[in-house]
Steps between C-alpha positions, in 0.01 A plus 500: 500500500786743571608498135158619399490755778803652332304526179206644687709772658567652162129562465531758769702712257175563315372709790774753431328568171186618673648794688386861499500735201475876446260692278498737202271596222448456128517800275354493154588811306223642283739752341645401165767768518357736237375840612152599381511805269349820636355807326492852638326801347707815427509751785355771281184299447397359840142473388607225261633280779292212372683377189313483170574171331413657162793745525820293507715813463406586860643168629850482358634326812280193466679341208844598631435323832389173340736213587730366235422144382798361689355642822180300471454255789578141411217319674363548851721627782673226700323358801793507742482464877666796670688335784554749785820322601667633182845375400516133412122468538418769247757351265326165528149641453616691192548160334146393589245667273174350618316622191144371493590142592214357710746324735752776579292781646518617860137599545363146462622142492376473141287688248234371266616451143369353177498121466708357221290405196505148359655344809602136466664236716870526426689281745480289812318705763406775254140467384295742293339645811735409787860457608623289793725627781605306812576638846744283697429590864748402770320456832691757703256464788662167583809686624306656788559207735875546450495868592506621140147629461478695176192729513451544126121469482294272276728464200273265306216749533731776373568314175133409460391860563729652239389227259135593559578868447668445164222267381195682633609864474747506213379227264794268558802546275389584146180307571662191653393432859767399749454155650689499829585167663660467844724216620580484872864417587633350821796679657594243765560128492726248333358529149491875436717491188309203358169675573611809312598295198161331513339846508699591189355203313147566626516867400621427149332172413171522691440876484689584177658794682643753256668704776558376855504753787643497854538772765563283807829329416580209272844334492681198371496287188130564436600837354680312223205264464295807405731713290743249350338159478152631415603832343237697690532852642521549876480832685623483859627717782769243578865580434647232275849381419661633184509143370122468531445838336719398209335162459159666513539645152350837605188322625602528868402847623619601848412809701829457690864508393675167454671346800844578357392847394378590848849429638680649200314827543587504870871447437532728198303786654706504819826464310416770246410745777820426693318363803738205531831683459744392769253256653567145615217288365346174615243276330344179634289322239268203556576177318136482386506380138503798268546757774874464558555518124286813472689667787834418341400615150285798595678639806857375543598495132354847449701638791816331375447638150509850649821433688331452836630205698273286716708418805283208614264302278358210698250228423247422773359147493125452500498116505249502217250697707408850607710554811853581389710440811802295392818703538337814643730521804813448291382749237440774756846429646653559156300820460624618838862411425487677165360812663205535265303823511258409220280188489269405214193321633388234251383235749135403525248629751557236769879480458577873512405544871719205601799642318451852640457366853830313463662825394370658819628206704847535354523869585369694203328813627245733336682722254794262446355363176288655226252241380386506137225300332279489193170321454692175456332268754234773544689740727334808345169394658413587856336164569829319436736761647293518817601142579851626583338630818227235533755216495817684610363729768619845600870420462461400136269794433747750643787356298299496175355848558599729214538224242473643148302326228536576127187402309217619276231454767358814664457328836374728776466811282155556648671607823661802335345841563448584131347163414187494283344189344571473130220517247554150362481350849192705583325414174564130549375497858198717420409262217532195722314662789207604281457168323597204719221280637626483860493873564874516580643850476874545543638846557852633516432600861465132590880477510523764768345284772828321574380160381701506180189432292595449137152463352502848345825424323393150398194643325734729305731213409210284377368800305847546346531134399151493353547820301834378365333183372202692359725751325686217329175339382370836373828588326507163321211601275152387403566128456826425679677169542684410818827594326357842413406562863840388629678727251284793612573418864876493448485832311280673755746777581403715801238361735322627811599341827432506869646837607529615139871424477697492172406154368556385143481173310685435176645200318790363699396697811171373627579576864339842536679719762744768383571713807632461853541702816628453853287392794598485865403243763421668831468342844336615711288685246460872580275571200120476487341155498783260587465156347343246735601405850867502395488882481712524184459693180661532159488839333650664187784742571594627154365557150453238233776463241544286193606147588852417383487389139150639439 
C-alpha cells in the first residue's frame, strides 16, 4: 500500500492549481482610429451655422479630412483583456485576441452560435449531433482518513454543470451536444495503477472518448495507455515527465510544467539571478523510480552547467515505499561536515519533516540554511508544505521558515492587500453557482476562513479544462475527425487558466505554463487566514517573470 500512497501524494499537487487569483477587466475599443470629419461655418456668417449639403464650397474641410484608403480599419478592433498587472501579463494577453469565438469570452462560459450545416458522423465518438468526452475522477475524499482532506467540492458535478451549460444555453459546439461520461478512480490500495489502466480502456473502448479530462491527479503508465497506445488526447493538471510528454505526440496536455522543467526552472532562475553565488549547496534526492533521475537531470545538471558545484548530492532510500528514511542520518552528517548553507528540498511530503528534524537534531539552527523548493513533490501547495509542521512539529517549522519556492502557482495571493479575484475565475464560479443542481456556490472569500478550501479554484480549473477541450472541437471545423481536433488542441496558442497566468500550448510544448515567481513559506504565519491548524502560509513575494527558456 505504501507504494501507492506515494502515487497518491502527488495528487495533492493539484490543489496548488486552485489557489487565489486577482481581477481585471476587458476593454473592447469601439474606435477604429480615424477621426470623424467636422464642418464649421465661417465666422462672418454665424447664421449659417447649420451646413447646407447643397453647397459643397462651404464645406472644403470635409473631403480633406477623409481618411486615406490605407488608414481604413482592417476588420473589427481586437478583443484583448487589459490585465491590470501589466508587464508580462499584458504581453501575454496581447497575443490572445478573443475575437468573437464563443469559447474565449470573459463575460460567459460560452456563447450561442450557429450549428454547422450538413453534420455527419466522422469518427469514433464523433456523431452528427454529439461528441463524447470522459472525465476521469480521482476520489480525493479517500485521503481524508490519512489527514490529507482536500476540500475541492463536487468535481463530478462541476464537469456535468459546464456540460449542461454548453448544451442547453449555447447549442453545444457547432450543433454537436457534449456527452460527458465520468469514471471514478481509486486512489488507495494495491491495484491503483492497474485500475487506472482499466479506466483508460473503458473510456476509449466503452465510451469512445475523444478527449479525456482530469483535474484531480492521474499518474503512471495509464497516461501512455491514453495518449500513446490509443492515440487519444488527455488534458490533465498533473505534471508529467518529459519522456511521457514526448511519447504523447502532442496529445498529452498538462496544466503544469514537466517534472524536470519544474526543477530546471528552479535551478536556472536562482543561478541566473546570482542567488547561489558563493553558496555551499546540498541536495538529498529520493530513490523513488523516476524522481532521482529527474532531480539529477533537472536540478543538479542544470546547476553544474552554470558552473555551480553541488557540494553534497545524496540518495535517500525509500525501500520501494513512501517513507524515505534510509541514510538520512548519514546524509545530514555530510551536509553538516560540508558546511552547506543552501538545501534543495525535493523529498516527498512525509519524508521532508524527518529530514529537517534530523537537521535540527544535528545542530542546524534557523537561519543556517536557506531552503529552496519548486512544485516537485507538491511543495508549492500549502496542504503539502503544512505537513512539515504537522509531522515535524515546531522545531521543523522554525528551521524551514523562510523557505523559498520557485513556481508558476499563485499560492496564497488572496492574502495580499491588493488582491482582487480575476474575471475568468469569477465568471467560472458564477456560471457554476447559477447552474448546478445542488445549489453549491463557491466564492473567493471561502478561502479566507482558514480552512484552506480549494473549491473556488477547482471550479476554475474544471472550467479551464472544459473550455480548452471545447475550443479545440470548435476550431477543428464543421465536421472534424479526431485527428483534426487533436491538431487544433496542439495549436491552441494562448489559453485562459486559473489565475489568468501566461499559459500557451503549441506543437512540441503542450505543457502550458510560461511564467514563474517566488513564494515564501512562513511559520508561524503572520498574514491573514493562516492555513489550517499548522498555522503556516505560502505567499508570493515578487513579480512574475518569464520562465527560463520560455
